[in-house]
C-alpha positions in Angstrom: 304.3 33.2 129.9 301.0 35.0 130.6 297.5 33.5 130.1 297.1 35.0 126.6 300.3 33.4 125.3 299.3 30.0 126.9 295.9 30.2 125.2 297.5 30.9 121.8 299.9 28.0 122.3 297.1 25.6 123.2 295.0 26.6 120.1 298.0 26.1 117.9 298.7 22.7 119.3 295.0 21.8 118.9 295.0 22.9 115.3 298.1 20.9 114.6 296.7 17.8 116.2 293.4 18.2 114.3 295.1 18.7 111.0 297.3 15.6 111.5 294.2 13.6 112.5 292.4 14.8 109.3 295.4 13.8 107.2 295.5 10.4 108.8 291.8 9.8 108.3 292.1 10.9 104.7 294.9 8.5 104.1 293.0 5.6 105.7 290.0 6.4 103.5 292.1 6.3 100.4 293.7 3.1 101.4 290.3 1.5 102.1 289.0 2.7 98.8 292.0 1.2 97.0 291.4 -2.1 98.8 287.6 -1.9 98.2 288.0 -1.6 94.5 289.5 -3.9 91.9 290.9 -2.2 88.9 290.3 -4.2 85.7 290.8 -2.7 82.3 289.6 0.7 83.4 286.5 -0.6 85.2 286.0 -0.8 88.9 284.6 -3.9 90.6 283.8 -3.3 94.3 285.6 -5.5 96.7 282.3 -6.4 98.4 280.8 -7.7 95.2 283.9 -9.7 94.5 283.7 -11.3 98.0 280.0 -12.0 97.4 280.8 -13.7 94.2 283.3 -16.0 95.9 280.9 -16.7 98.7 278.2 -17.8 96.1 280.7 -20.1 94.4 281.7 -21.6 97.8 278.0 -22.0 98.7 277.2 -23.8 95.4 280.2 -26.1 95.9 279.0 -27.0 99.4 275.5 -27.6 98.2 276.8 -29.8 95.4 278.8 -31.9 98.0 275.6 -32.5 100.1 273.2 -32.7 97.1 271.7 -36.0 98.3 270.8 -34.4 101.7 269.4 -31.3 99.9 267.2 -33.6 97.8 266.0 -35.4 100.9 265.2 -32.0 102.4 263.3 -31.1 99.3 261.4 -34.4 99.4 260.6 -33.6 103.1 259.2 -30.2 102.1 257.0 -31.8 99.4 255.8 -34.5 101.8 255.2 -32.0 104.6 253.2 -29.8 102.2 250.9 -32.7 101.2 250.5 -33.8 104.8 249.8 -30.2 105.9 247.0 -30.1 103.3 245.6 -33.3 104.9 246.0 -31.8 108.4 244.1 -28.7 107.3 241.4 -31.0 105.9 241.1 -32.7 109.3 240.9 -29.4 111.1 237.7 -28.6 109.2 236.1 -31.2 111.4 237.1 -29.3 114.5 240.0 -31.6 115.2 242.9 -29.9 117.0 246.1 -29.4 114.9 248.2 -31.6 117.2 245.8 -34.5 117.0 245.4 -34.0 113.2 249.2 -34.1 112.8 249.3 -37.3 114.9 246.6 -38.9 112.7 248.4 -37.9 109.5 251.8 -39.1 110.6 250.3 -42.4 112.0 248.7 -43.1 108.6 252.0 -42.4 106.8 254.0 -44.7 109.2 251.4 -47.4 108.8 251.6 -47.3 105.0 255.4 -47.3 105.1 255.7 -50.2 107.6 253.0 -52.2 105.8 254.9 -51.8 102.6 258.2 -53.0 104.1 256.7 -55.8 106.2 254.1 -57.2 103.8 255.2 -56.4 100.3 259.0 -56.1 100.4 259.6 -59.8 101.2 257.4 -60.9 98.3 259.0 -58.3 96.0 262.5 -59.6 96.9 261.5 -63.2 96.2 259.8 -62.4 92.9 262.7 -60.2 91.9 265.1 -63.1 92.4 262.9 -65.3 90.3 262.7 -62.6 87.7 266.5 -62.3 87.6 266.7 -66.1 86.9 263.9 -66.1 84.3 265.2 -63.1 82.2 268.3 -65.0 80.8 265.9 -67.9 79.8 263.6 -65.5 78.1 266.4 -63.9 76.1 267.8 -67.4 75.2 264.3 -68.3 73.8 264.4 -65.1 71.7 267.8 -66.0 70.3 266.5 -69.5 69.4 263.6 -68.0 67.5 266.1 -65.6 65.9 268.2 -68.6 64.7 265.1 -70.3 63.3 264.2 -67.1 61.5 267.7 -66.9 60.0 267.2 -70.4 58.5 263.7 -69.7 57.0 263.8 -66.1 55.9 265.3 -65.1 52.5 268.8 -63.7 52.4 267.9 -60.1 51.6 266.2 -59.9 55.0 268.9 -61.6 57.0 270.8 -58.5 58.0 267.8 -57.2 59.9 267.3 -60.5 61.7 271.0 -60.6 62.7 270.7 -57.1 64.0 267.8 -58.3 66.1 270.1 -61.0 67.6 272.7 -58.3 68.5 269.9 -56.3 70.1 268.9 -59.2 72.3 272.5 -59.7 73.4 272.7 -56.0 74.3 269.3 -56.2 76.0 270.5 -59.0 78.2 273.5 -57.0 79.5 271.3 -54.0 80.0 268.7 -56.0 82.0 271.4 -57.7 84.1 272.8 -54.3 85.0 269.4 -53.0 86.0 268.6 -56.1 88.1 272.0 -56.0 89.8 271.6 -52.4 90.6 268.1 -53.0 92.0 269.4 -55.9 94.0 272.2 -53.7 95.3 269.5 -51.1 96.2 267.5 -53.7 98.1 270.6 -55.0 99.9 271.6 -51.5 101.0 268.8 -51.5 103.5 270.7 -49.6 106.1 271.3 -46.6 103.8 267.6 -46.7 102.8 266.5 -46.9 106.4 268.7 -44.0 107.4 267.4 -41.9 104.5 263.8 -42.8 105.3 264.3 -41.9 109.0 265.9 -38.5 108.0 263.0 -37.9 105.6 260.4 -38.7 108.2 262.2 -36.6 110.9 262.4 -33.6 108.7 258.8 -34.0 107.5 257.5 -34.1 111.1 259.6 -31.1 112.1 258.3 -29.1 109.1 254.7 -30.3 109.8 254.7 -29.4 113.5 255.6 -25.7 112.9 255.5 -24.9 109.2 254.9 -21.1 109.8 258.3 -20.6 111.4 260.2 -22.3 108.6 258.2 -20.5 106.0 258.8 -17.2 107.7 262.5 -17.9 107.9 262.7 -18.6 104.2 260.7 -15.4 103.4 263.1 -13.3 105.5 265.9 -14.2 103.1 264.3 -11.8 100.6 264.1 -8.0 100.7 261.2 -6.5 102.8 259.4 -5.0 99.8 259.3 -8.4 98.0 258.3 -10.7 100.9 254.5 -10.4 100.3 255.2 -11.5 96.7 257.2 -14.5 97.9 254.3 -15.5 100.2 252.0 -15.6 97.1 254.6 -17.7 95.1 255.0 -20.2 97.9 251.2 -20.6 98.1 251.1 -21.4 94.3 254.0 -23.9 94.7 252.1 -25.6 97.6 248.9 -25.8 95.6 250.6 -27.2 92.5 252.7 -29.8 94.4 249.6 -30.9 96.4 247.5 -31.4 93.3 250.4 -33.1 91.5 251.2 -35.6 94.3 247.6 -36.5 94.9 247.0 -37.1 91.2 250.2 -39.0 90.8 249.5 -41.4 93.7 246.0 -42.1 92.5 247.3 -42.7 89.0 250.0 -45.1 90.3 247.4 -47.0 92.3 245.1 -47.4 89.3 247.9 -48.4 87.0 249.1 -51.0 89.4 245.6 -52.5 89.9 244.9 -52.5 86.1 248.3 -54.0 85.3 247.9 -56.8 87.9 244.4 -57.7 86.6 245.6 -57.8 83.0 248.7 -59.9 83.8 246.7 -62.2 86.1 244.1 -62.8 83.3 246.9 -63.6 80.8 248.6 -65.8 83.4 251.9 -64.1 83.1 254.5 -65.0 85.7 255.2 -62.7 88.6 252.2 -60.4 88.2 252.7 -58.7 91.6 256.2 -57.4 91.0 255.4 -56.3 87.4 252.2 -54.5 88.5 254.0 -52.7 91.3 256.9 -51.9 88.9 254.3 -50.4 86.5 252.8 -48.3 89.2 256.2 -47.0 90.5 257.5 -46.2 87.0 254.4 -44.0 86.6 256.3 -41.6 88.8 258.7 -41.1 86.0 256.8 -39.5 83.1 257.2 -40.6 79.5 260.1 -43.0 80.2 258.6 -45.0 83.0 255.5 -46.4 81.3 257.6 -47.5 78.3 260.1 -49.3 80.5 257.4 -51.0 82.6 256.2 -53.2 79.6 259.6 -54.8 79.0 259.8 -57.4 81.9 256.3 -58.8 81.6 256.6 -59.0 77.8 259.8 -61.0 78.0 258.3 -63.3 80.6 255.2 -63.8 78.4 257.5 -64.5 75.5 258.8 -67.6 77.3 255.3 -69.1 77.0 254.3 -68.0 73.5 254.7 -65.0 71.1 250.9 -64.3 71.1 251.0 -63.9 74.9 253.8 -61.3 74.6 251.8 -59.4 72.0 248.8 -59.6 74.3 250.8 -58.1 77.2 252.0 -55.2 75.0 248.4 -54.7 73.8 247.1 -54.6 77.4 249.7 -52.1 78.5 248.9 -50.0 75.5 245.2 -50.0 76.4 246.1 -49.1 80.0 248.2 -46.2 78.9 245.5 -44.9 76.6 243.0 -45.1 79.4 245.4 -43.2 81.6 246.1 -40.5 79.0 242.5 -40.0 78.0 240.5 -40.6 81.2 242.6 -40.8 84.4 245.0 -37.9 83.9 242.4 -35.3 82.8 240.3 -36.2 85.9 242.9 -36.4 88.6 245.4 -33.8 87.3 243.2 -30.7 87.1 245.3 -28.7 89.6 248.7 -29.8 88.2 250.9 -27.3 86.5 251.0 -27.8 82.8 254.4 -29.2 81.8 255.6 -29.6 78.2 256.5 -33.3 77.4 260.0 -32.4 76.1 260.7 -30.4 79.3 259.6 -33.2 81.5 261.7 -35.8 79.6 264.8 -33.6 79.7 264.3 -32.9 83.4 264.2 -36.6 84.1 267.4 -37.2 82.1 269.2 -34.2 83.5 268.3 -34.7 87.2 268.9 -38.4 86.9 272.4 -37.9 85.5 273.3 -35.3 88.2 271.5 -36.7 91.3 271.0 -40.4 90.5 268.0 -42.5 91.4 266.6 -39.9 93.8 266.9 -37.2 91.2 264.8 -39.2 88.7 261.9 -39.5 91.1 262.1 -35.9 92.2 262.5 -34.5 88.7 258.9 -33.5 88.2 258.3 -31.7 91.5 261.6 -29.9 91.1 260.5 -28.8 87.6 257.1 -27.7 88.9 258.7 -25.5 91.6 261.3 -24.1 89.2 258.6 -23.4 86.6 256.5 -21.4 89.0 259.4 -19.4 90.3 260.6 -18.6 86.7 257.1 -17.6 85.6 256.4 -15.4 88.7 259.8 -13.9 89.3 261.7 -13.8 86.0 258.8 -13.4 83.6 256.1 -11.4 85.5 258.3 -9.4 87.9 261.3 -8.7 85.7 260.8 -9.2 82.0 257.2 -8.0 81.9 258.2 -4.9 83.8 261.3 -4.2 81.7 261.2 -0.8 80.1 263.6 0.7 77.6 
């Protein structure tokens, strides 16, 4: 075999190998395409999208299983946002950020430990007394109901008997609330661990908020990251204004309630005043529920005193609605009352006690994201 024949043989072998390689690659691409597509009624669903859908479902399931931790993390974000606003305020006086963070955290820890050391023992003692007095107050109501049954004409008796059934149901409802609250107080270890987790996350977020903010923004496409930065600023501004206004409102309602109950000489004024302030955190529902315990306690003394308690609470709520809220809630996002009420019910049913207290900040954040992303960036830009 000469050199020319050897060259022709090598070229033929190369072409044969190249052709076989091409056929193999073509077969592999077809196989990959058949795996990458899901035939469904003539339509094609890419395999990557199908896997993405399953990953989203799995992620939602995991988040649901750790929903309490997620809520604590959200509460830490809200608290860190408010403290960061206070830290920035201190930095205006040429205080270094490290020292400003130390001052802010020290004030927060002082308030928490003062509450647990000074107020909690008194609250537990008065709560026990309240649990003992409530059945007596309801028994007094039933005695008055029996007296009304004897003196009122027969055509009105059905309504009076219905009132008796109402008091019986109210007693069971109050007992369940008190038992749950006592169980909440007794679960001090769980509360302490949740508080420590909240404080730890808050301090971590407060020390280096830029890194966490940047990490969250990087989850979005590059072209949309400046827009996310603007939305986060709006969320921070709204949450800061809401929490400052809410805390001030809670303090004022507690003080006014304590003064009114003390002047009327209603039993357990401290626990009822603190309860009124805490329930201000729950819009619409909270202020209505806060009047029930002091009114029942006042009813044990005389009916006019119970009416006076209801009247005092009504005046306090009117002062709050007409004077306090317009003054302290200027920077709060406007929330429709029906949306607020439904959010409290929905988040309370899904997430329990913590969901009730975080319902309003959750709705504030969701409303801002819906307005900015869905309405402004998608629906308003929609073209036929």
